[in-house]
CHARMM internal coordinates of N, CA and C (Angstrom, degrees):
IC EDIT
DIST 1 N 1 CA 1.4612
DIST 1 CA 1 C 1.5220
ANGL 1 N 1 CA 1 C 108.15
DIST 1 C 2 N 1.2995
ANGL 1 CA 1 C 2 N 116.10
DIHE 1 N 1 CA 1 C 2 N 133.47
DIST 2 N 2 CA 1.4602
ANGL 1 C 2 N 2 CA 120.42
DIHE 1 CA 1 C 2 N 2 CA 175.69
DIST 2 CA 2 C 1.5284
ANGL 2 N 2 CA 2 C 110.15
DIHE 1 C 2 N 2 CA 2 C -103.93
DIST 2 C 3 N 1.2940
ANGL 2 CA 2 C 3 N 115.88
DIHE 2 N 2 CA 2 C 3 N 172.27
DIST 3 N 3 CA 1.4944
ANGL 2 C 3 N 3 CA 119.97
DIHE 2 CA 2 C 3 N 3 CA 179.66
DIST 3 CA 3 C 1.5134
ANGL 3 N 3 CA 3 C 110.03
DIHE 2 C 3 N 3 CA 3 C -121.92
DIST 3 C 4 N 1.3076
ANGL 3 CA 3 C 4 N 115.65
DIHE 3 N 3 CA 3 C 4 N 145.99
DIST 4 N 4 CA 1.4612
ANGL 3 C 4 N 4 CA 123.25
DIHE 3 CA 3 C 4 N 4 CA 173.53
DIST 4 CA 4 C 1.5036
ANGL 4 N 4 CA 4 C 106.26
DIHE 3 C 4 N 4 CA 4 C -116.46
DIST 4 C 5 N 1.3215
ANGL 4 CA 4 C 5 N 116.50
DIHE 4 N 4 CA 4 C 5 N 117.33
DIST 5 N 5 CA 1.4740
ANGL 4 C 5 N 5 CA 122.00
DIHE 4 CA 4 C 5 N 5 CA -178.84
DIST 5 CA 5 C 1.5039
ANGL 5 N 5 CA 5 C 109.78
DIHE 4 C 5 N 5 CA 5 C -92.55
DIST 5 C 6 N 1.3231
ANGL 5 CA 5 C 6 N 116.59
DIHE 5 N 5 CA 5 C 6 N 123.86
DIST 6 N 6 CA 1.4483
ANGL 5 C 6 N 6 CA 121.01
DIHE 5 CA 5 C 6 N 6 CA 175.17
DIST 6 CA 6 C 1.5213
ANGL 6 N 6 CA 6 C 110.88
DIHE 5 C 6 N 6 CA 6 C -62.58
DIST 6 C 7 N 1.3257
ANGL 6 CA 6 C 7 N 117.35
DIHE 6 N 6 CA 6 C 7 N 148.28
DIST 7 N 7 CA 1.4403
ANGL 6 C 7 N 7 CA 120.92
DIHE 6 CA 6 C 7 N 7 CA 174.56
DIST 7 CA 7 C 1.5083
ANGL 7 N 7 CA 7 C 110.20
DIHE 6 C 7 N 7 CA 7 C -65.53
DIST 7 C 8 N 1.3120
ANGL 7 CA 7 C 8 N 116.84
DIHE 7 N 7 CA 7 C 8 N 146.61
DIST 8 N 8 CA 1.4591
ANGL 7 C 8 N 8 CA 120.30
DIHE 7 CA 7 C 8 N 8 CA 178.49
DIST 8 CA 8 C 1.5416
ANGL 8 N 8 CA 8 C 108.98
DIHE 7 C 8 N 8 CA 8 C -54.43
DIST 8 C 9 N 1.2985
ANGL 8 CA 8 C 9 N 116.22
DIHE 8 N 8 CA 8 C 9 N 131.56
DIST 9 N 9 CA 1.4637
ANGL 8 C 9 N 9 CA 121.48
DIHE 8 CA 8 C 9 N 9 CA 179.20
DIST 9 CA 9 C 1.5209
ANGL 9 N 9 CA 9 C 114.44
DIHE 8 C 9 N 9 CA 9 C 90.74
DIST 9 C 10 N 1.3429
ANGL 9 CA 9 C 10 N 117.15
DIHE 9 N 9 CA 9 C 10 N -13.56
DIST 10 N 10 CA 1.4767
ANGL 9 C 10 N 10 CA 120.10
DIHE 9 CA 9 C 10 N 10 CA 176.84
DIST 10 CA 10 C 1.5379
ANGL 10 N 10 CA 10 C 109.33
DIHE 9 C 10 N 10 CA 10 C -86.64
DIST 10 C 11 N 1.3294
ANGL 10 CA 10 C 11 N 115.89
DIHE 10 N 10 CA 10 C 11 N 134.40
DIST 11 N 11 CA 1.4662
ANGL 10 C 11 N 11 CA 120.72
DIHE 10 CA 10 C 11 N 11 CA 179.21
DIST 11 CA 11 C 1.5263
ANGL 11 N 11 CA 11 C 110.55
DIHE 10 C 11 N 11 CA 11 C -90.19
DIST 11 C 12 N 1.3448
ANGL 11 CA 11 C 12 N 115.68
DIHE 11 N 11 CA 11 C 12 N -26.27
DIST 12 N 12 CA 1.4661
ANGL 11 C 12 N 12 CA 119.29
DIHE 11 CA 11 C 12 N 12 CA -176.28
DIST 12 CA 12 C 1.5477
ANGL 12 N 12 CA 12 C 109.20
DIHE 11 C 12 N 12 CA 12 C -155.07
DIST 12 C 13 N 1.3518
ANGL 12 CA 12 C 13 N 114.57
DIHE 12 N 12 CA 12 C 13 N 170.78
DIST 13 N 13 CA 1.4650
ANGL 12 C 13 N 13 CA 120.41
DIHE 12 CA 12 C 13 N 13 CA 172.18
DIST 13 CA 13 C 1.5517
ANGL 13 N 13 CA 13 C 105.98
DIHE 12 C 13 N 13 CA 13 C -137.84
DIST 13 C 14 N 1.3019
ANGL 13 CA 13 C 14 N 116.85
DIHE 13 N 13 CA 13 C 14 N 149.24
DIST 14 N 14 CA 1.4432
ANGL 13 C 14 N 14 CA 120.66
DIHE 13 CA 13 C 14 N 14 CA 178.69
DIST 14 CA 14 C 1.5185
ANGL 14 N 14 CA 14 C 111.19
DIHE 13 C 14 N 14 CA 14 C -78.54
DIST 14 C 15 N 1.3034
ANGL 14 CA 14 C 15 N 115.85
DIHE 14 N 14 CA 14 C 15 N 146.24
DIST 15 N 15 CA 1.4647
ANGL 14 C 15 N 15 CA 123.42
DIHE 14 CA 14 C 15 N 15 CA -173.47
DIST 15 CA 15 C 1.5061
ANGL 15 N 15 CA 15 C 112.32
DIHE 14 C 15 N 15 CA 15 C -53.08
DIST 15 C 16 N 1.3101
ANGL 15 CA 15 C 16 N 118.70
DIHE 15 N 15 CA 15 C 16 N -51.02
DIST 16 N 16 CA 1.4919
ANGL 15 C 16 N 16 CA 119.34
DIHE 15 CA 15 C 16 N 16 CA -174.99
DIST 16 CA 16 C 1.5286
ANGL 16 N 16 CA 16 C 112.32
DIHE 15 C 16 N 16 CA 16 C -62.97
DIST 16 C 17 N 1.3236
ANGL 16 CA 16 C 17 N 116.10
DIHE 16 N 16 CA 16 C 17 N -28.97
DIST 17 N 17 CA 1.4606
ANGL 16 C 17 N 17 CA 119.77
DIHE 16 CA 16 C 17 N 17 CA 179.37
DIST 17 CA 17 C 1.4961
ANGL 17 N 17 CA 17 C 111.76
DIHE 16 C 17 N 17 CA 17 C -69.05
DIST 17 C 18 N 1.3474
ANGL 17 CA 17 C 18 N 118.44
DIHE 17 N 17 CA 17 C 18 N -33.97
DIST 18 N 18 CA 1.4576
ANGL 17 C 18 N 18 CA 121.81
DIHE 17 CA 17 C 18 N 18 CA 178.99
DIST 18 CA 18 C 1.5232
ANGL 18 N 18 CA 18 C 109.48
DIHE 17 C 18 N 18 CA 18 C -67.15
DIST 18 C 19 N 1.3507
ANGL 18 CA 18 C 19 N 118.38
DIHE 18 N 18 CA 18 C 19 N -43.23
DIST 19 N 19 CA 1.4545
ANGL 18 C 19 N 19 CA 121.48
DIHE 18 CA 18 C 19 N 19 CA -179.82
DIST 19 CA 19 C 1.5199
ANGL 19 N 19 CA 19 C 110.05
DIHE 18 C 19 N 19 CA 19 C -60.75
DIST 19 C 20 N 1.3220
ANGL 19 CA 19 C 20 N 117.21
DIHE 19 N 19 CA 19 C 20 N -41.26
DIST 20 N 20 CA 1.4689
ANGL 19 C 20 N 20 CA 120.85
DIHE 19 CA 19 C 20 N 20 CA -179.45
DIST 20 CA 20 C 1.5536
ANGL 20 N 20 CA 20 C 109.92
DIHE 19 C 20 N 20 CA 20 C -70.76
DIST 20 C 21 N 1.3388
ANGL 20 CA 20 C 21 N 117.04
DIHE 20 N 20 CA 20 C 21 N -49.52
DIST 21 N 21 CA 1.4536
ANGL 20 C 21 N 21 CA 120.20
DIHE 20 CA 20 C 21 N 21 CA -176.29
DIST 21 CA 21 C 1.5050
ANGL 21 N 21 CA 21 C 113.58
DIHE 20 C 21 N 21 CA 21 C -62.46
DIST 21 C 22 N 1.3158
ANGL 21 CA 21 C 22 N 118.23
DIHE 21 N 21 CA 21 C 22 N -33.59
DIST 22 N 22 CA 1.4437
ANGL 21 C 22 N 22 CA 123.01
DIHE 21 CA 21 C 22 N 22 CA -178.22
DIST 22 CA 22 C 1.5206
ANGL 22 N 22 CA 22 C 111.63
DIHE 21 C 22 N 22 CA 22 C -86.14
DIST 22 C 23 N 1.3384
ANGL 22 CA 22 C 23 N 118.84
DIHE 22 N 22 CA 22 C 23 N -0.13
DIST 23 N 23 CA 1.4352
ANGL 22 C 23 N 23 CA 121.22
DIHE 22 CA 22 C 23 N 23 CA -179.81
DIST 23 CA 23 C 1.5109
ANGL 23 N 23 CA 23 C 115.60
DIHE 22 C 23 N 23 CA 23 C 73.78
DIST 23 C 24 N 1.3243
ANGL 23 CA 23 C 24 N 114.90
DIHE 23 N 23 CA 23 C 24 N 16.61
DIST 24 N 24 CA 1.4909
ANGL 23 C 24 N 24 CA 119.24
DIHE 23 CA 23 C 24 N 24 CA 179.10
DIST 24 CA 24 C 1.5299
ANGL 24 N 24 CA 24 C 109.73
DIHE 23 C 24 N 24 CA 24 C -74.60
DIST 24 C 25 N 1.3444
ANGL 24 CA 24 C 25 N 116.02
DIHE 24 N 24 CA 24 C 25 N -25.12
DIST 25 N 25 CA 1.4652
ANGL 24 C 25 N 25 CA 122.42
DIHE 24 CA 24 C 25 N 25 CA 171.95
DIST 25 CA 25 C 1.5340
ANGL 25 N 25 CA 25 C 106.29
DIHE 24 C 25 N 25 CA 25 C -133.70
DIST 25 C 26 N 1.3103
ANGL 25 CA 25 C 26 N 116.35
DIHE 25 N 25 CA 25 C 26 N 158.64
DIST 26 N 26 CA 1.4674
ANGL 25 C 26 N 26 CA 118.48
DIHE 25 CA 25 C 26 N 26 CA -177.00
DIST 26 CA 26 C 1.5347
ANGL 26 N 26 CA 26 C 113.64
DIHE 25 C 26 N 26 CA 26 C -85.99
DIST 26 C 27 N 1.3379
ANGL 26 CA 26 C 27 N 117.04
DIHE 26 N 26 CA 26 C 27 N -15.84
DIST 27 N 27 CA 1.4886
ANGL 26 C 27 N 27 CA 118.96
DIHE 26 CA 26 C 27 N 27 CA -179.78
DIST 27 CA 27 C 1.5042
ANGL 27 N 27 CA 27 C 108.46
DIHE 26 C 27 N 27 CA 27 C -152.00
DIST 27 C 28 N 1.3435
ANGL 27 CA 27 C 28 N 114.47
DIHE 27 N 27 CA 27 C 28 N 163.98
DIST 28 N 28 CA 1.4438
ANGL 27 C 28 N 28 CA 121.09
DIHE 27 CA 27 C 28 N 28 CA 178.49
DIST 28 CA 28 C 1.5386
ANGL 28 N 28 CA 28 C 111.94
DIHE 27 C 28 N 28 CA 28 C -62.04
DIST 28 C 29 N 1.3208
ANGL 28 CA 28 C 29 N 117.07
DIHE 28 N 28 CA 28 C 29 N -39.37
DIST 29 N 29 CA 1.4632
ANGL 28 C 29 N 29 CA 120.97
DIHE 28 CA 28 C 29 N 29 CA -179.93
DIST 29 CA 29 C 1.5307
ANGL 29 N 29 CA 29 C 110.39
DIHE 28 C 29 N 29 CA 29 C -63.34
DIST 29 C 30 N 1.3134
ANGL 29 CA 29 C 30 N 117.23
DIHE 29 N 29 CA 29 C 30 N -39.88
DIST 30 N 30 CA 1.4459
ANGL 29 C 30 N 30 CA 121.09
DIHE 29 CA 29 C 30 N 30 CA 178.75
DIST 30 CA 30 C 1.5412
ANGL 30 N 30 CA 30 C 109.65
DIHE 29 C 30 N 30 CA 30 C -66.13
DIST 30 C 31 N 1.3173
ANGL 30 CA 30 C 31 N 118.01
DIHE 30 N 30 CA 30 C 31 N -39.20
DIST 31 N 31 CA 1.4487
ANGL 30 C 31 N 31 CA 122.52
DIHE 30 CA 30 C 31 N 31 CA 177.75
DIST 31 CA 31 C 1.5150
ANGL 31 N 31 CA 31 C 110.14
DIHE 30 C 31 N 31 CA 31 C -62.80
DIST 31 C 32 N 1.3268
ANGL 31 CA 31 C 32 N 117.52
DIHE 31 N 31 CA 31 C 32 N -46.17
DIST 32 N 32 CA 1.4791
ANGL 31 C 32 N 32 CA 122.08
DIHE 31 CA 31 C 32 N 32 CA 179.63
DIST 32 CA 32 C 1.4867
ANGL 32 N 32 CA 32 C 111.27
DIHE 31 C 32 N 32 CA 32 C -61.72
DIST 32 C 33 N 1.3345
ANGL 32 CA 32 C 33 N 118.61
DIHE 32 N 32 CA 32 C 33 N -38.35
DIST 33 N 33 CA 1.4387
ANGL 32 C 33 N 33 CA 122.46
DIHE 32 CA 32 C 33 N 33 CA 178.72
DIST 33 CA 33 C 1.5060
ANGL 33 N 33 CA 33 C 111.75
DIHE 32 C 33 N 33 CA 33 C -66.59
DIST 33 C 34 N 1.3368
ANGL 33 CA 33 C 34 N 117.90
DIHE 33 N 33 CA 33 C 34 N -44.94
DIST 34 N 34 CA 1.4599
ANGL 33 C 34 N 34 CA 121.95
DIHE 33 CA 33 C 34 N 34 CA 177.38
DIST 34 CA 34 C 1.5143
ANGL 34 N 34 CA 34 C 112.55
DIHE 33 C 34 N 34 CA 34 C -59.19
DIST 34 C 35 N 1.3324
ANGL 34 CA 34 C 35 N 115.64
DIHE 34 N 34 CA 34 C 35 N -40.24
DIST 35 N 35 CA 1.4520
ANGL 34 C 35 N 35 CA 121.71
DIHE 34 CA 34 C 35 N 35 CA 179.23
DIST 35 CA 35 C 1.4980
ANGL 35 N 35 CA 35 C 110.41
DIHE 34 C 35 N 35 CA 35 C -66.01
DIST 35 C 36 N 1.3216
ANGL 35 CA 35 C 36 N 117.61
DIHE 35 N 35 CA 35 C 36 N -47.62
DIST 36 N 36 CA 1.4677
ANGL 35 C 36 N 36 CA 123.20
DIHE 35 CA 35 C 36 N 36 CA -179.75
DIST 36 CA 36 C 1.5294
ANGL 36 N 36 CA 36 C 111.79
DIHE 35 C 36 N 36 CA 36 C -61.72
DIST 36 C 37 N 1.3386
ANGL 36 CA 36 C 37 N 117.94
DIHE 36 N 36 CA 36 C 37 N -30.08
DIST 37 N 37 CA 1.4521
ANGL 36 C 37 N 37 CA 122.54
DIHE 36 CA 36 C 37 N 37 CA -178.55
DIST 37 CA 37 C 1.5598
ANGL 37 N 37 CA 37 C 110.01
DIHE 36 C 37 N 37 CA 37 C -82.49
DIST 37 C 38 N 1.3343
ANGL 37 CA 37 C 38 N 117.61
DIHE 37 N 37 CA 37 C 38 N -3.89
DIST 38 N 38 CA 1.4532
ANGL 37 C 38 N 38 CA 119.16
DIHE 37 CA 37 C 38 N 38 CA 177.67
DIST 38 CA 38 C 1.5287
ANGL 38 N 38 CA 38 C 114.17
DIHE 37 C 38 N 38 CA 38 C 79.92
DIST 38 C 39 N 1.3205
ANGL 38 CA 38 C 39 N 115.47
DIHE 38 N 38 CA 38 C 39 N 25.53
DIST 39 N 39 CA 1.4611
ANGL 38 C 39 N 39 CA 121.00
DIHE 38 CA 38 C 39 N 39 CA -176.83
DIST 39 CA 39 C 1.5138
ANGL 39 N 39 CA 39 C 114.37
DIHE 38 C 39 N 39 CA 39 C -94.24
DIST 39 C 40 N 1.3376
ANGL 39 CA 39 C 40 N 116.69
DIHE 39 N 39 CA 39 C 40 N -3.72
DIST 40 N 40 CA 1.4603
ANGL 39 C 40 N 40 CA 121.53
DIHE 39 CA 39 C 40 N 40 CA -175.50
DIST 40 CA 40 C 1.5295
ANGL 40 N 40 CA 40 C 109.60
DIHE 39 C 40 N 40 CA 40 C -113.20
DIST 40 C 41 N 1.3150
ANGL 40 CA 40 C 41 N 114.51
DIHE 40 N 40 CA 40 C 41 N 134.71
DIST 41 N 41 CA 1.4762
ANGL 40 C 41 N 41 CA 120.99
DIHE 40 CA 40 C 41 N 41 CA 177.01
DIST 41 CA 41 C 1.5334
ANGL 41 N 41 CA 41 C 109.90
DIHE 40 C 41 N 41 CA 41 C -107.77
DIST 41 C 42 N 1.3301
ANGL 41 CA 41 C 42 N 115.17
DIHE 41 N 41 CA 41 C 42 N 139.33
DIST 42 N 42 CA 1.4477
ANGL 41 C 42 N 42 CA 121.26
DIHE 41 CA 41 C 42 N 42 CA 170.90
DIST 42 CA 42 C 1.5159
ANGL 42 N 42 CA 42 C 105.12
DIHE 41 C 42 N 42 CA 42 C -123.02
DIST 42 C 43 N 1.3228
ANGL 42 CA 42 C 43 N 115.46
DIHE 42 N 42 CA 42 C 43 N 121.20
DIST 43 N 43 CA 1.4566
ANGL 42 C 43 N 43 CA 122.20
DIHE 42 CA 42 C 43 N 43 CA -176.13
DIST 43 CA 43 C 1.5297
ANGL 43 N 43 CA 43 C 111.60
DIHE 42 C 43 N 43 CA 43 C 52.35
DIST 43 C 44 N 1.3315
ANGL 43 CA 43 C 44 N 115.20
DIHE 43 N 43 CA 43 C 44 N 44.37
DIST 44 N 44 CA 1.4718
ANGL 43 C 44 N 44 CA 124.34
DIHE 43 CA 43 C 44 N 44 CA 176.79
DIST 44 CA 44 C 1.5185
ANGL 44 N 44 CA 44 C 113.99
DIHE 43 C 44 N 44 CA 44 C 65.84
DIST 44 C 45 N 1.3215
ANGL 44 CA 44 C 45 N 117.99
DIHE 44 N 44 CA 44 C 45 N 20.87
DIST 45 N 45 CA 1.4846
ANGL 44 C 45 N 45 CA 121.12
DIHE 44 CA 44 C 45 N 45 CA 174.38
DIST 45 CA 45 C 1.4987
ANGL 45 N 45 CA 45 C 109.23
DIHE 44 C 45 N 45 CA 45 C -128.87
DIST 45 C 46 N 1.3469
ANGL 45 CA 45 C 46 N 116.85
DIHE 45 N 45 CA 45 C 46 N 143.23
DIST 46 N 46 CA 1.4738
ANGL 45 C 46 N 46 CA 121.30
DIHE 45 CA 45 C 46 N 46 CA 179.93
DIST 46 CA 46 C 1.5016
ANGL 46 N 46 CA 46 C 107.99
DIHE 45 C 46 N 46 CA 46 C -61.79
DIST 46 C 47 N 1.3428
ANGL 46 CA 46 C 47 N 115.75
DIHE 46 N 46 CA 46 C 47 N 132.78
DIST 47 N 47 CA 1.4694
ANGL 46 C 47 N 47 CA 121.96
DIHE 46 CA 46 C 47 N 47 CA 178.34
DIST 47 CA 47 C 1.5244
ANGL 47 N 47 CA 47 C 108.81
DIHE 46 C 47 N 47 CA 47 C -123.88
DIST 47 C 48 N 1.3383
ANGL 47 CA 47 C 48 N 116.22
DIHE 47 N 47 CA 47 C 48 N 125.77
DIST 48 N 48 CA 1.4643
ANGL 47 C 48 N 48 CA 120.19
DIHE 47 CA 47 C 48 N 48 CA -178.86
DIST 48 CA 48 C 1.5188
ANGL 48 N 48 CA 48 C 113.54
DIHE 47 C 48 N 48 CA 48 C -113.16
DIST 48 C 49 N 1.3340
ANGL 48 CA 48 C 49 N 116.38
DIHE 48 N 48 CA 48 C 49 N 4.29
DIST 49 N 49 CA 1.4849
ANGL 48 C 49 N 49 CA 120.37
DIHE 48 CA 48 C 49 N 49 CA 178.00
DIST 49 CA 49 C 1.5369
ANGL 49 N 49 CA 49 C 107.72
DIHE 48 C 49 N 49 CA 49 C -90.31
DIST 49 C 50 N 1.3256
ANGL 49 CA 49 C 50 N 116.39
DIHE 49 N 49 CA 49 C 50 N 113.41
DIST 50 N 50 CA 1.4477
ANGL 49 C 50 N 50 CA 122.45
DIHE 49 CA 49 C 50 N 50 CA -176.71
DIST 50 CA 50 C 1.5135
ANGL 50 N 50 CA 50 C 111.72
DIHE 49 C 50 N 50 CA 50 C -62.12
DIST 50 C 51 N 1.2990
ANGL 50 CA 50 C 51 N 117.42
DIHE 50 N 50 CA 50 C 51 N -35.18
DIST 51 N 51 CA 1.4686
ANGL 50 C 51 N 51 CA 122.03
DIHE 50 CA 50 C 51 N 51 CA -176.35
DIST 51 CA 51 C 1.5241
ANGL 51 N 51 CA 51 C 113.09
DIHE 50 C 51 N 51 CA 51 C -103.51
DIST 51 C 52 N 1.3327
ANGL 51 CA 51 C 52 N 114.46
DIHE 51 N 51 CA 51 C 52 N 24.40
DIST 52 N 52 CA 1.4825
ANGL 51 C 52 N 52 CA 120.34
DIHE 51 CA 51 C 52 N 52 CA 173.43
DIST 52 CA 52 C 1.5127
ANGL 52 N 52 CA 52 C 108.96
DIHE 51 C 52 N 52 CA 52 C -52.09
DIST 52 C 53 N 1.3396
ANGL 52 CA 52 C 53 N 115.22
DIHE 52 N 52 CA 52 C 53 N 128.23
DIST 53 N 53 CA 1.4816
ANGL 52 C 53 N 53 CA 119.87
DIHE 52 CA 52 C 53 N 53 CA 179.83
DIST 53 CA 53 C 1.5263
ANGL 53 N 53 CA 53 C 108.41
DIHE 52 C 53 N 53 CA 53 C -81.73
DIST 53 C 54 N 1.3240
ANGL 53 CA 53 C 54 N 115.57
DIHE 53 N 53 CA 53 C 54 N 120.72
DIST 54 N 54 CA 1.4579
ANGL 53 C 54 N 54 CA 122.76
DIHE 53 CA 53 C 54 N 54 CA 178.64
DIST 54 CA 54 C 1.5057
ANGL 54 N 54 CA 54 C 109.66
DIHE 53 C 54 N 54 CA 54 C -97.19
DIST 54 C 55 N 1.3143
ANGL 54 CA 54 C 55 N 116.05
DIHE 54 N 54 CA 54 C 55 N 135.14
DIST 55 N 55 CA 1.4561
ANGL 54 C 55 N 55 CA 123.22
DIHE 54 CA 54 C 55 N 55 CA -178.63
DIST 55 CA 55 C 1.5176
ANGL 55 N 55 CA 55 C 108.88
DIHE 54 C 55 N 55 CA 55 C -114.24
DIST 55 C 56 N 1.3433
ANGL 55 CA 55 C 56 N 117.01
DIHE 55 N 55 CA 55 C 56 N 164.06
DIST 56 N 56 CA 1.4516
ANGL 55 C 56 N 56 CA 119.96
DIHE 55 CA 55 C 56 N 56 CA 176.47
DIST 56 CA 56 C 1.5422
ANGL 56 N 56 CA 56 C 110.43
DIHE 55 C 56 N 56 CA 56 C -55.09
DIST 56 C 57 N 1.3113
ANGL 56 CA 56 C 57 N 114.69
DIHE 56 N 56 CA 56 C 57 N 134.07
DIST 57 N 57 CA 1.4655
ANGL 56 C 57 N 57 CA 122.03
DIHE 56 CA 56 C 57 N 57 CA -178.98
DIST 57 CA 57 C 1.5225
ANGL 57 N 57 CA 57 C 111.73
DIHE 56 C 57 N 57 CA 57 C 101.78
DIST 57 C 58 N 1.3294
ANGL 57 CA 57 C 58 N 118.75
DIHE 57 N 57 CA 57 C 58 N -19.05
DIST 58 N 58 CA 1.4834
ANGL 57 C 58 N 58 CA 120.36
DIHE 57 CA 57 C 58 N 58 CA 178.72
DIST 58 CA 58 C 1.5184
ANGL 58 N 58 CA 58 C 110.67
DIHE 57 C 58 N 58 CA 58 C -69.52
DIST 58 C 59 N 1.3469
ANGL 58 CA 58 C 59 N 115.96
DIHE 58 N 58 CA 58 C 59 N 145.14
DIST 59 N 59 CA 1.4447
ANGL 58 C 59 N 59 CA 123.96
DIHE 58 CA 58 C 59 N 59 CA 175.58
DIST 59 CA 59 C 1.4755
ANGL 59 N 59 CA 59 C 111.41
DIHE 58 C 59 N 59 CA 59 C -110.50
DIST 59 C 60 N 1.3319
ANGL 59 CA 59 C 60 N 118.99
DIHE 59 N 59 CA 59 C 60 N 130.21
DIST 60 N 60 CA 1.4519
ANGL 59 C 60 N 60 CA 123.60
DIHE 59 CA 59 C 60 N 60 CA 177.57
DIST 60 CA 60 C 1.5217
ANGL 60 N 60 CA 60 C 107.96
DIHE 59 C 60 N 60 CA 60 C -114.76
DIST 60 C 61 N 1.3286
ANGL 60 CA 60 C 61 N 115.74
DIHE 60 N 60 CA 60 C 61 N 126.27
DIST 61 N 61 CA 1.4734
ANGL 60 C 61 N 61 CA 120.13
DIHE 60 CA 60 C 61 N 61 CA 178.98
DIST 61 CA 61 C 1.5356
ANGL 61 N 61 CA 61 C 110.14
DIHE 60 C 61 N 61 CA 61 C -123.28
DIST 61 C 62 N 1.3520
ANGL 61 CA 61 C 62 N 114.26
DIHE 61 N 61 CA 61 C 62 N 134.43
DIST 62 N 62 CA 1.4570
ANGL 61 C 62 N 62 CA 121.55
DIHE 61 CA 61 C 62 N 62 CA 177.78
DIST 62 CA 62 C 1.5049
ANGL 62 N 62 CA 62 C 109.94
DIHE 61 C 62 N 62 CA 62 C -158.20
DIST 62 C 63 N 1.3139
ANGL 62 CA 62 C 63 N 116.49
DIHE 62 N 62 CA 62 C 63 N 133.24
DIST 63 N 63 CA 1.4587
ANGL 62 C 63 N 63 CA 123.15
DIHE 62 CA 62 C 63 N 63 CA 173.41
DIST 63 CA 63 C 1.5536
ANGL 63 N 63 CA 63 C 111.98
DIHE 62 C 63 N 63 CA 63 C 51.84
DIST 63 C 64 N 1.3390
ANGL 63 CA 63 C 64 N 115.61
DIHE 63 N 63 CA 63 C 64 N 43.93
DIST 64 N 64 CA 1.4413
ANGL 63 C 64 N 64 CA 120.38
DIHE 63 CA 63 C 64 N 64 CA 176.07
DIST 64 CA 64 C 1.5226
ANGL 64 N 64 CA 64 C 115.64
DIHE 63 C 64 N 64 CA 64 C 80.77
DIST 64 C 65 N 1.3188
ANGL 64 CA 64 C 65 N 117.70
DIHE 64 N 64 CA 64 C 65 N 1.97
DIST 65 N 65 CA 1.4867
ANGL 64 C 65 N 65 CA 122.07
DIHE 64 CA 64 C 65 N 65 CA 178.92
DIST 65 CA 65 C 1.5113
ANGL 65 N 65 CA 65 C 109.89
DIHE 64 C 65 N 65 CA 65 C -113.55
DIST 65 C 66 N 1.3229
ANGL 65 CA 65 C 66 N 116.22
DIHE 65 N 65 CA 65 C 66 N 146.93
DIST 66 N 66 CA 1.4744
ANGL 65 C 66 N 66 CA 121.82
DIHE 65 CA 65 C 66 N 66 CA 176.71
DIST 66 CA 66 C 1.5190
ANGL 66 N 66 CA 66 C 108.54
DIHE 65 C 66 N 66 CA 66 C -129.90
DIST 66 C 67 N 1.3065
ANGL 66 CA 66 C 67 N 114.36
DIHE 66 N 66 CA 66 C 67 N 136.67
DIST 67 N 67 CA 1.4492
ANGL 66 C 67 N 67 CA 122.31
DIHE 66 CA 66 C 67 N 67 CA 179.28
DIST 67 CA 67 C 1.5620
ANGL 67 N 67 CA 67 C 108.62
DIHE 66 C 67 N 67 CA 67 C -126.19
DIST 67 C 68 N 1.3197
ANGL 67 CA 67 C 68 N 114.14
DIHE 67 N 67 CA 67 C 68 N 132.93
DIST 68 N 68 CA 1.4659
ANGL 67 C 68 N 68 CA 120.17
DIHE 67 CA 67 C 68 N 68 CA 176.48
DIST 68 CA 68 C 1.5388
ANGL 68 N 68 CA 68 C 108.82
DIHE 67 C 68 N 68 CA 68 C -101.25
DIST 68 C 69 N 1.3396
ANGL 68 CA 68 C 69 N 115.51
DIHE 68 N 68 CA 68 C 69 N 132.69
DIST 69 N 69 CA 1.4704
ANGL 68 C 69 N 69 CA 119.53
DIHE 68 CA 68 C 69 N 69 CA 177.66
DIST 69 CA 69 C 1.5248
ANGL 69 N 69 CA 69 C 107.82
DIHE 68 C 69 N 69 CA 69 C -85.41
DIST 69 C 70 N 1.3315
ANGL 69 CA 69 C 70 N 116.20
DIHE 69 N 69 CA 69 C 70 N 129.78
DIST 70 N 70 CA 1.4438
ANGL 69 C 70 N 70 CA 121.31
DIHE 69 CA 69 C 70 N 70 CA -179.69
DIST 70 CA 70 C 1.5391
ANGL 70 N 70 CA 70 C 110.42
DIHE 69 C 70 N 70 CA 70 C -127.35
DIST 70 C 71 N 1.3235
ANGL 70 CA 70 C 71 N 117.11
DIHE 70 N 70 CA 70 C 71 N 151.89
DIST 71 N 71 CA 1.4605
ANGL 70 C 71 N 71 CA 121.05
DIHE 70 CA 70 C 71 N 71 CA 179.18
DIST 71 CA 71 C 1.5201
ANGL 71 N 71 CA 71 C 110.32
DIHE 70 C 71 N 71 CA 71 C -79.89
DIST 71 C 72 N 1.3019
ANGL 71 CA 71 C 72 N 115.97
DIHE 71 N 71 CA 71 C 72 N 151.95
DIST 72 N 72 CA 1.4527
ANGL 71 C 72 N 72 CA 120.28
DIHE 71 CA 71 C 72 N 72 CA 176.52
DIST 72 CA 72 C 1.5398
ANGL 72 N 72 CA 72 C 108.57
DIHE 71 C 72 N 72 CA 72 C -66.33
DIST 72 C 73 N 1.3221
ANGL 72 CA 72 C 73 N 116.27
DIHE 72 N 72 CA 72 C 73 N 145.78
DIST 73 N 73 CA 1.4780
ANGL 72 C 73 N 73 CA 120.71
DIHE 72 CA 72 C 73 N 73 CA -178.71
DIST 73 CA 73 C 1.5076
ANGL 73 N 73 CA 73 C 109.72
DIHE 72 C 73 N 73 CA 73 C -83.56
END
COOR INIT
IC SEED 1 N 1 CA 1 C
IC BUILD
């Protein structure tokens, strides 16, 4: 499991942006498509909202990879 650290001052990040930033998809459009198809899990539940706000502690799983959202130190 890898970690995605929010930028200092950010309270959340949108789901599709995490998939793109972590290299789980090659582009934002691909991330949005995967989410719409029900292929992405957030906290072990299917999530179809592309702009779902992820908070520290949330887990994102796609294509055999899991990323934990963490707050900036």
